[in-house]
C-alpha positions in Angstrom: -0.1 0.2 0.2 0.9 3.8 -0.7 2.3 5.9 1.8 -1.1 8.2 2.8 -2.6 9.5 4.2 -0.6 13.1 4.3 0.0 14.9 7.3 -1.1 18.8 7.7 0.8 21.9 6.1 1.9 21.7 10.1 2.9 18.4 10.2 0.3 17.4 12.2 -1.2 14.3 11.7 -5.1 14.7 10.1 -8.4 13.5 10.2 -6.6 10.6 7.1 -4.0 10.0 9.3 -5.4 10.1 13.0 -8.2 7.6 11.2 -5.8 4.6 9.8 -3.2 5.5 13.2 -6.7 4.9 14.9 -6.9 1.6 12.9 -3.2 0.4 13.3 -3.9 0.8 17.2 -6.8 -0.6 17.5 -7.4 2.8 19.9 -12.2 3.4 19.6 -11.5 6.6 21.0 -9.4 8.0 18.5 -11.4 6.3 16.2 -14.9 7.3 17.0 -13.6 11.1 17.3 -11.6 10.8 13.6 -14.0 8.9 11.8 -16.8 11.7 12.4 -14.2 13.7 10.5 -14.2 12.1 7.3 -16.4 13.0 4.5 -15.5 9.7 2.4 -14.8 6.5 3.6 -13.9 5.3 -0.2 -11.4 7.9 -0.4 -7.5 6.8 -1.9 -9.2 2.8 -2.9 -10.6 2.5 -0.2 -7.8 2.9 2.3 -9.5 3.2 5.7 -11.3 -0.8 5.1 -8.0 -2.0 3.3 -6.4 -0.8 6.8 -8.6 -2.8 9.0 -8.2 -5.6 6.9 -5.1 -5.8 7.0 -5.6 -5.6 11.5 -7.7 -7.9 11.0 -10.5 -5.8 13.0 -13.9 -6.7 12.0 -15.7 -4.2 14.0 -14.1 -1.6 12.4 -15.1 -2.6 9.1 -18.7 -3.1 10.4 -18.0 0.9 12.0 -17.0 2.2 8.1 -19.3 -0.1 6.2 -22.4 1.0 8.6 -20.6 4.6 7.5 -20.7 4.3 4.4 -17.1 2.5 3.7 -18.0 0.6 -0.5 -16.3 -3.0 0.2 -16.8 -3.5 -4.0 -14.5 -0.3 -4.5 -11.8 -1.4 -2.1 -11.7 -5.3 -3.5 -11.0 -3.0 -7.3 -8.9 -1.2 -6.3 -6.5 -4.0 -4.5 -7.3 -5.7 -7.5 -5.6 -2.9 -9.4 -2.8 -2.4 -7.8 -1.9 -6.0 -7.9 -2.4 -5.7 -11.5 0.1 -3.3 -11.7 3.1 -5.5 -9.8 5.1 -6.9 -12.4 5.4 -11.1 -12.3 5.5 -13.4 -15.1 4.6 -16.8 -15.4 7.3 -19.7 -16.5 6.8 -23.5 -16.1 8.6 -25.7 -13.7 9.5 -29.2 -15.1 10.3 -30.0 -11.3 7.4 -29.2 -10.4 5.1 -29.8 -13.9 3.4 -26.6 -12.8 3.5 -22.8 -13.8 4.8 -20.3 -10.9 4.9 -16.9 -10.4 8.2 -15.1 -11.1 8.5 -11.7 -9.0 11.2 -9.3 -10.3 12.3 -8.6 -6.3 11.4 -10.0 -3.4 9.2 -6.4 -2.4 7.2 -7.1 -5.1 6.1 -10.6 -4.0 6.0 -9.2 -0.3 3.4 -6.3 -1.8 1.2 -8.7 -3.8 1.4 -11.4 -0.9 -0.3 -8.9 1.4 -2.9 -7.0 -1.1 -3.8 -10.8 -2.3 -4.0 -11.3 2.0 -6.0 -8.3 2.3 -8.7 -9.0 -0.7 -9.1 -12.2 1.3 -9.3 -10.8 3.9 -12.8 -8.1 2.3 -14.5 -11.1 0.6 -14.7 -13.4 3.9 -16.2 -9.7 6.0 -18.4 -9.0 2.6 -19.9 -12.4 2.8 -20.3 -12.5 6.4 -21.5 -9.7 6.6 -24.2 -10.3 4.0 -25.3 -12.9 5.3 -25.5 -11.9 8.6 -24.8 -8.3 9.4 -26.2 -6.9 6.7 -30.0 -8.1 7.7 -29.9 -6.7 11.7 -27.9 -2.9 10.0 -31.1 -3.0 7.9 -34.0 -3.0 10.8 -32.4 -1.1 12.7 -31.9 2.2 9.9 -35.4 1.1 9.3 -36.3 2.1 12.4 -34.9 4.7 12.9 -36.5 6.9 9.7 -39.4 5.4 11.5 -39.1 7.3 14.2 -37.8 10.1 12.8 -40.7 10.1 10.4 -43.0 9.6 13.6 -41.0 13.3 14.7 -41.7 15.2 11.3 -45.4 13.6 12.0 -45.6 15.0 15.1 -44.1 18.5 13.8 -46.4 18.6 11.1 -49.4 18.1 13.7 -48.6 20.7 15.8 -48.1 23.2 12.7 -51.4 22.3 12.0 -53.2 22.9 14.7 -51.5 24.8 17.0 -49.2 24.2 20.3 -50.9 23.1 23.6 -50.9 25.9 25.1 -48.8 26.0 28.4 -50.6 24.4 32.2 -50.3 28.3 34.1 -52.0 31.3 34.8 -52.9 33.2 31.2 -53.1 37.0 30.8 -56.7 37.9 32.1 -58.3 39.7 27.9 -57.4 43.1 26.8 -61.5 44.1 28.0 -60.9 43.1 31.5 -57.6 44.6 32.0 -57.0 48.1 33.3 -56.2 50.7 31.9 -52.6 52.3 31.5 -51.7 55.2 34.2 -52.6 58.5 32.2 -48.8 60.3 32.0 
């Protein structure tokens, strides 16, 4: 993975760097504080999901997905990055099989790391869609229902008027004392 996210101009980590560091360090408070500051969770090829997958932190992956991070987008970015790694397919007569050769060990290590991250994301996606997505849909539906009920109440208050407070009401204008003459 490329070194991302960049730091702020004053050499302090920005919100994206803070979120990545919180994911790597398994810092829950820092994670929840930093995720509120991020507008697009699919930045830079899904770096946040990829970082969570690399750390194998499924709680953070679930939080990221439920807040809008896209697993297929991250998987597509990983496959594009894997395709850019130079490699050769060669026939090995000793094993009677084809093998993949890389130009150097760093490329091989990077390819294997990306492959592990991709596998982790695919497994999480399968588990999420089978088990967690239904629960998240119900939670979202309940939240939307509460919002609709609150809006209906606001509309009813505006239409019918708000109820009067249960205090002493001022006397009608006809029963008030006239102001003293000046």
